[in-house]
C-alpha positions as a Python dict, from the first residue, in 0.01 Angstrom:
ca = {
    (1, 'X'): (0, 0, 0),
    (2, 'X'): (-259, -123, -243),
    (3, 'X'): (-150, -239, -585),
    (4, 'X'): (186, -82, -677),
    (5, 'X'): (414, -162, -969),
    (6, 'X'): (775, -40, -959),
    (7, 'X'): (976, -81, -1282),
    (8, 'X'): (1345, -165, -1308),
    (9, 'X'): (1586, 105, -1197),
    (10, 'X'): (1322, 312, -1018),
    (11, 'X'): (1421, 454, -681),
    (12, 'X'): (1171, 493, -400),
    (13, 'X'): (1339, 708, -138),
    (14, 'X'): (1293, 744, 235),
    (15, 'X'): (972, 872, 388),
    (16, 'X'): (775, 790, 74),
    (17, 'X'): (426, 642, 76),
    (18, 'X'): (283, 484, -239),
    (19, 'X'): (-76, 362, -275),
    (20, 'X'): (-197, 217, -608),
    (21, 'X'): (92, 368, -805),
    (22, 'X'): (282, 262, -1117),
    (23, 'X'): (638, 395, -1122),
    (24, 'X'): (830, 378, -1452),
    (25, 'X'): (1187, 273, -1515),
    (26, 'X'): (1454, 495, -1364),
    (27, 'X'): (1198, 729, -1205),
    (28, 'X'): (1270, 862, -857),
    (29, 'X'): (1017, 934, -582),
    (30, 'X'): (1157, 1071, -255),
    (31, 'X'): (1001, 1206, 66),
    (32, 'X'): (655, 1215, -94),
    (33, 'X'): (301, 1080, -77),
    (34, 'X'): (154, 939, -400),
    (35, 'X'): (-188, 774, -443),
    (36, 'X'): (-371, 644, -749),
    (37, 'X'): (-115, 768, -1002),
    (38, 'X'): (112, 672, -1290),
    (39, 'X'): (464, 808, -1299),
    (40, 'X'): (647, 741, -1625),
    (41, 'X'): (1015, 665, -1677),
    (42, 'X'): (1289, 906, -1573),
    (43, 'X'): (1047, 1133, -1384),
    (44, 'X'): (1158, 1287, -1055),
    (45, 'X'): (905, 1338, -775),
    (46, 'X'): (988, 1512, -449),
    (47, 'X'): (1077, 1601, -195),
    (48, 'X'): (756, 1674, -4),
    (49, 'X'): (528, 1626, -304),
    (50, 'X'): (162, 1524, -273),
    (51, 'X'): (17, 1344, -576),
    (52, 'X'): (-336, 1207, -552),
    (53, 'X'): (-648, 1086, -728),
    (54, 'X'): (-595, 993, -1091),
    (55, 'X'): (-269, 1166, -1181),
    (56, 'X'): (-47, 1085, -1480),
    (57, 'X'): (309, 1220, -1481),
    (58, 'X'): (496, 1200, -1813),
    (59, 'X'): (850, 1091, -1892),
    (60, 'X'): (1142, 1301, -1771),
    (61, 'X'): (906, 1532, -1582),
    (62, 'X'): (988, 1693, -1249),
    (63, 'X'): (729, 1754, -981),
    (64, 'X'): (919, 1899, -690),
    (65, 'X'): (914, 2036, -340),
    (66, 'X'): (576, 2128, -194),
    (67, 'X'): (385, 2069, -517),
    (68, 'X'): (39, 1913, -503),
    (69, 'X'): (-117, 1748, -809),
    (70, 'X'): (-474, 1619, -818),
    (71, 'X'): (-678, 1464, -1099),
    (72, 'X'): (-439, 1590, -1368),
    (73, 'X'): (-221, 1483, -1657),
    (74, 'X'): (126, 1632, -1696),
    (75, 'X'): (309, 1563, -2022),
    (76, 'X'): (671, 1475, -2092),
    (77, 'X'): (965, 1701, -2004),
    (78, 'X'): (749, 1935, -1794),
    (79, 'X'): (854, 2108, -1473),
    (80, 'X'): (669, 2212, -1159),
    (81, 'X'): (978, 2229, -944),
    (82, 'X'): (837, 2385, -627),
    (83, 'X'): (543, 2542, -446),
    (84, 'X'): (263, 2486, -699),
    (85, 'X'): (-89, 2342, -712),
    (86, 'X'): (-209, 2163, -1025),
    (87, 'X'): (-568, 2044, -992),
    (88, 'X'): (-810, 1914, -1255),
    (89, 'X'): (-567, 2008, -1531),
    (90, 'X'): (-431, 1882, -1859),
    (91, 'X'): (-71, 1999, -1888),
    (92, 'X'): (118, 1944, -2213),
    (93, 'X'): (478, 1857, -2291),
    (94, 'X'): (764, 2095, -2201),
    (95, 'X'): (545, 2315, -1982),
    (96, 'X'): (716, 2507, -1701),
    (97, 'X'): (528, 2607, -1384),
    (98, 'X'): (698, 2883, -1187),
    (99, 'X'): (716, 2885, -809),
    (100, 'X'): (383, 2970, -643),
    (101, 'X'): (169, 2909, -954),
    (102, 'X'): (-171, 2745, -923),
    (103, 'X'): (-463, 2623, -1125),
    (104, 'X'): (-768, 2746, -936),
    (105, 'X'): (-1013, 2471, -1019),
    (106, 'X'): (-1299, 2525, -770),
    (107, 'X'): (-1549, 2811, -788),
    (108, 'X'): (-1719, 2724, -459),
    (109, 'X'): (-1974, 2494, -623),
    (110, 'X'): (-1811, 2311, -916),
    (111, 'X'): (-1468, 2192, -1025),
    (112, 'X'): (-1340, 2317, -1362),
    (113, 'X'): (-1059, 2207, -1592),
    (114, 'X'): (-748, 2399, -1695),
    (115, 'X'): (-570, 2306, -2020),
    (116, 'X'): (-210, 2418, -2072),
    (117, 'X'): (-76, 2326, -2413),
    (118, 'X'): (278, 2226, -2514),
    (119, 'X'): (575, 2457, -2449),
    (120, 'X'): (378, 2705, -2238),
    (121, 'X'): (555, 2897, -1962),
    (122, 'X'): (365, 2987, -1646),
    (123, 'X'): (555, 3252, -1451),
    (124, 'X'): (604, 3260, -1076),
    (125, 'X'): (303, 3338, -859),
    (126, 'X'): (53, 3311, -1146),
    (127, 'X'): (-309, 3205, -1103),
    (128, 'X'): (-496, 3022, -1378),
    (129, 'X'): (-866, 3050, -1296),
    (130, 'X'): (-1049, 2755, -1455),
    (131, 'X'): (-1204, 2692, -1693),
    (132, 'X'): (-923, 2831, -1906),
    (133, 'X'): (-701, 2718, -2195),
    (134, 'X'): (-340, 2837, -2231),
    (135, 'X'): (-219, 2798, -2589),
    (136, 'X'): (100, 2644, -2726),
    (137, 'X'): (417, 2845, -2671),
    (138, 'X'): (227, 3099, -2461),
    (139, 'X'): (416, 3294, -2194),
    (140, 'X'): (235, 3398, -1874),
    (141, 'X'): (437, 3667, -1695),
    (142, 'X'): (503, 3640, -1321),
    (143, 'X'): (217, 3752, -1098),
    (144, 'X'): (-49, 3729, -1368),
    (145, 'X'): (-401, 3606, -1299),
    (146, 'X'): (-549, 3447, -1610),
    (147, 'X'): (-930, 3448, -1632),
    (148, 'X'): (-982, 3392, -2004),
    (149, 'X'): (-826, 3174, -2273),
    (150, 'X'): (-474, 3259, -2392),
    (151, 'X'): (-392, 3227, -2763),
    (152, 'X'): (-101, 3025, -2899),
    (153, 'X'): (228, 3221, -2910),
    (154, 'X'): (90, 3491, -2675),
    (155, 'X'): (262, 3691, -2405),
    (156, 'X'): (26, 3767, -2118),
    (157, 'X'): (90, 4013, -1838),
    (158, 'X'): (-124, 4191, -1587),
    (159, 'X'): (42, 4491, -1433),
    (160, 'X'): (-81, 4727, -1167),
    (161, 'X'): (-97, 5006, -1426),
    (162, 'X'): (-318, 4808, -1665),
    (163, 'X'): (-552, 4719, -1377),
    (164, 'X'): (-581, 5085, -1274),
    (165, 'X'): (-661, 5183, -1632),
    (166, 'X'): (-928, 4910, -1644),
    (167, 'X'): (-754, 4727, -1924),
    (168, 'X'): (-709, 4400, -1735),
    (169, 'X'): (-493, 4136, -1890),
    (170, 'X'): (-302, 4161, -2212),
    (171, 'X'): (-303, 3884, -2469),
    (172, 'X'): (-30, 4012, -2702),
}
């Protein structure tokens, strides 16, 4: 639908709907819905991925099963392989999103932006509550809810014990 451009070697698989999308060379999009987006070369989208409203997906990036991306930029060589929501975010190169991770961009009144810098790791079932910045090479442990900026090279974990002690999250 709309104005689509599919570069040489790209594969558009079955049950895929594209609307105003540019798909780069050798990229693959299968069993997915994509609107108003740019997908660069060698990216892999799907299956069952929903990409909408002003999204840019970098080269050799994977956005996989049951991932939704809205109004976001994802850099090169990044991975959100399954069960994630990335909304109103700027995601750097070589970022990994674990299963069940989300950027919580809406506070009930306004949308806010999340920035995740290069080489960051977001562990499974993590929540990034915008507005928040995750620094380069930062590591967010599984199950962590991030409510404040994370420094470069940091390891962040929220455990039940630290919550009970009132210490909240750790930016080590």
